[in-house]
C-alpha positions in Angstrom: -12.3 11.7 -15.3 -13.4 13.5 -11.7 -10.8 13.2 -9.1 -11.3 10.7 -6.3 -14.0 9.2 -8.8 -15.4 6.1 -7.6 -15.0 3.0 -9.8 -17.4 0.2 -8.9 -15.9 -2.5 -10.5 -12.1 -1.4 -9.2 -9.6 -3.9 -9.1 -7.8 -2.4 -6.2 -7.3 -5.6 -3.8 -5.8 -3.6 -0.7 -4.9 0.4 -0.2 -2.4 0.4 2.7 -0.4 3.3 4.7 2.6 2.3 6.2 4.9 4.1 8.9 8.2 2.9 10.0 10.3 4.6 12.5 13.6 3.3 14.8 16.6 1.4 13.7 16.5 -2.3 13.0 19.6 -2.1 15.7 17.9 -0.5 18.2 14.6 -2.1 18.8 11.6 -0.2 20.3 11.4 -0.8 24.0 8.4 1.6 24.1 6.0 -0.8 22.3 4.4 -3.2 24.8 3.3 -0.1 26.3 2.5 2.0 22.9 0.3 -1.1 21.6 -2.6 -1.1 24.6 -2.5 3.0 25.0 -2.8 3.0 21.4 -5.8 1.0 21.4 -7.2 2.9 24.0 -7.6 5.9 22.5 -9.0 4.6 19.1 -11.0 1.7 20.7 -14.9 3.8 20.1 -13.7 2.9 15.9 -11.4 0.1 16.8 -13.3 -2.4 19.6 -11.3 -5.3 18.4 -7.8 -6.0 19.0 -6.0 -9.2 18.0 -3.1 -10.7 18.6 -1.3 -12.1 15.6 1.0 -15.8 15.4 4.1 -13.4 15.5 3.2 -12.7 18.9 5.3 -15.9 19.8 8.7 -14.3 18.9 10.2 -12.0 21.0 9.7 -8.3 20.4 13.5 -7.6 19.9 13.3 -10.0 17.5 10.9 -8.4 15.2 11.6 -4.8 14.9 9.4 -3.3 11.8 7.3 -6.1 11.8 3.1 -5.8 13.0 1.9 -7.9 15.9 -1.2 -6.6 16.8 -4.3 -5.8 14.3 -7.0 -3.0 15.5 -10.7 -3.6 14.1 -14.1 -2.2 14.2 -15.3 -5.9 15.2 -14.0 -9.3 14.2 -12.8 -9.6 10.7 -14.0 -6.4 9.9 -11.9 -3.4 7.6 -10.2 -1.4 7.9 -7.7 -2.7 9.8 -5.1 -0.7 11.8 -1.7 -3.1 12.5 1.3 -1.9 15.4 4.4 -3.6 15.9 7.4 -2.5 17.0 8.6 0.6 15.1 5.8 0.1 12.2 2.3 1.1 12.1 -0.4 0.4 9.5 -3.8 1.3 7.7 -5.4 -1.1 5.7 -8.6 -1.0 3.7 -10.0 -3.6 1.0 -13.2 -3.7 -1.2 -14.6 -0.7 1.0 -11.9 1.5 0.0 -12.9 5.5 -0.6 -10.8 7.9 -0.3 -13.0 9.9 1.6 -12.9 7.7 4.2 -8.9 6.1 4.1 -7.8 9.5 4.7 -9.0 10.5 8.0 -8.5 6.8 8.9 -4.8 7.1 8.3 -4.9 10.5 9.8 -6.3 9.7 12.3 -3.9 6.9 13.6 -0.9 8.8 12.8 -1.8 12.0 15.4 -3.0 9.5 18.2 0.4 7.8 17.8 2.2 11.6 17.9 -0.1 12.0 20.9 1.3 9.2 23.1 5.1 10.4 21.4 4.7 13.6 23.6 4.8 10.9 26.3 6.9 8.2 25.7 9.3 10.3 23.6 10.1 11.7 19.7 9.8 8.8 16.5 12.5 8.7 15.2 10.7 8.6 11.7 12.3 6.2 8.8 9.5 6.0 5.8 5.9 6.9 4.7 5.0 4.6 2.4 1.1 4.8 0.5 0.5 1.9 -1.5 -2.7 0.1 -4.0 -2.6 -3.1 -5.2 -4.8 -3.7 -7.9 -5.3 -7.2 -9.3 -6.8 -8.9 -12.5 -7.6 -12.3 -12.9 -5.7 -14.0 -15.5 -8.6 -14.7 -17.5 -8.9 -10.9 -18.0 -5.2 -10.4 -18.6 -5.0 -13.5 -21.3 -2.4 -15.6 -22.6 0.4 -12.9 -23.4 0.6 -10.7 -20.6 2.9 -8.0 -22.4 -0.1 -7.7 -25.1 -2.1 -6.8 -21.9 0.1 -4.3 -21.6 0.6 -3.0 -24.3 -3.3 -3.1 -25.1 -4.6 -2.1 -21.8 -2.1 -0.3 -19.7 0.3 1.5 -22.2 3.0 0.0 -21.2 5.7 -1.4 -23.6 8.2 -4.5 -23.2 9.2 -5.6 -26.4 11.8 -8.3 -26.9 13.4 -9.1 -30.3 11.8 -11.2 -32.5 15.1 -13.6 -33.1 14.3 -14.8 -29.8 11.4 -16.6 -30.7 12.7 -18.1 -34.2 13.4 -21.7 -32.4 10.6 -22.8 -30.8 10.4 -20.0 -27.5 6.6 -19.0 -27.4 5.8 -15.5 -27.0 3.5 -16.1 -24.0 5.7 -15.6 -20.7 4.9 -18.3 -18.0 5.5 -15.4 -15.3 7.0 -11.9 -15.9 8.1 -9.1 -13.1 8.3 -5.5 -13.9 9.7 -2.5 -11.7 10.2 1.0 -12.2 10.9 4.0 -10.2 11.2 7.7 -10.6 12.1 10.6 -8.1 8.9 12.8 -7.3 9.2 16.4 -6.1 5.8 16.5 -5.1 5.5 15.0 -2.6 9.0 14.4 -2.5 10.0 11.0 -2.7 9.9 7.9 -5.0 7.3 7.2 -7.0 7.2 3.1 -7.8 5.5 0.4 -10.4 5.3 -2.8 -10.1 3.9 -5.2 -12.8 3.5 -9.0 -12.9 2.1 -12.3 -12.1 1.1 -13.3 -8.3 -1.6 -14.5 -6.4 -4.7 -13.3 -4.9 -6.6 -15.0 -2.2 -4.5 -18.2 -3.1 -5.6 -18.1 -6.6 -2.7 -17.1 -9.3 -3.3 -13.2 -10.7 -1.6 -10.6 -12.1 -0.6 -7.7 -9.7 -0.5 -3.6 -10.3 1.0 -1.9 -7.9 1.5 1.5 -7.6 3.2 3.5 -4.9 4.7 6.3 -2.9 7.4 6.1 -0.9 9.8 9.2 1.4 12.9 8.2 3.5 15.4 10.6 5.0 14.9 14.2 3.8 12.2 13.5 1.5 10.3 12.7 4.7 7.8 16.0 5.7 7.5 17.3 9.0 5.4 15.5 11.6 2.8 15.8 12.4 2.3 19.0 11.5 2.8 18.6 7.6 1.9 14.9 7.3 -1.9 15.6 5.7 -0.3 17.3 2.8 2.2 14.4 2.3 -0.9 12.2 2.2 -2.8 14.2 0.4 0.1 15.1 -2.9 0.8 11.0 -2.8 -2.5 9.7 -3.7 -3.0 13.0 -6.0 0.2 11.3 -7.7 -0.6 7.6 -7.8 -4.4 8.1 -8.7 -3.0 10.3 -11.9 -1.3 7.4 -12.9 -3.5 4.7 -12.0 -6.3 6.8 -14.5 -3.5 7.8 -17.2 -2.0 4.1 -17.6 -5.5 2.6 -17.4 -7.5 5.5 -19.8 -9.6 3.3 -22.3 -11.3 0.4 -22.7 -9.9 -1.2 -19.1 -10.5 2.2 -17.2 -14.2 1.8 -18.6 -14.4 -1.7 -17.4 -13.8 -0.1 -13.9 -16.9 1.9 -14.5 -19.5 -0.7 -15.1 -21.4 -2.1 -12.5 
């Protein structure tokens, strides 16, 4: 499979980048000014700014919660979200890596441009995350069989557990695993399990790369390299785990 191949029937529900800075106890006194200035820098692409309901809560109680959204038009994507100590860039079904990457870099660079005026950003974490969703019809009655058959992930319980009338069909499931990564420095995480999508029951496959503390790159100079490496690693996991009939279904129109 070619790198960054487009999948017409991809299960992607949302791609998101998240950056956090500062500590909970310290708050972010610069935030109210940064919001307006960031929108001014980005308003050519993100013309609409929306206040989220959390704006009714005092700023000092919402550290690391987004409070505003910047959109190209009303209800349009992608979305840049900003709050005290947090910036995110989100995309849904129109996701393409060749578009998403410069959108993320642009948002981060603009934020660091403002930091030259308002003071340094004490970076706390960087996260790249992809949320994939499968309908229950696709997964079938036994989600463990789906994992084994389609995602090359085996979770096996002893047969003796099902000898007294317990059915081998999980009503719900939550599985999480994480491994240290050297390129980029951080932790690659995978979550699989029951959830909801658009208020309907679904099966979620969540892939992430998280960097914190000493694993963080020098910002903003080395950020582009971190972003590209994080995406390459997650993409490798996605294609390796779905290779076969499942991946073929993503390629169908």
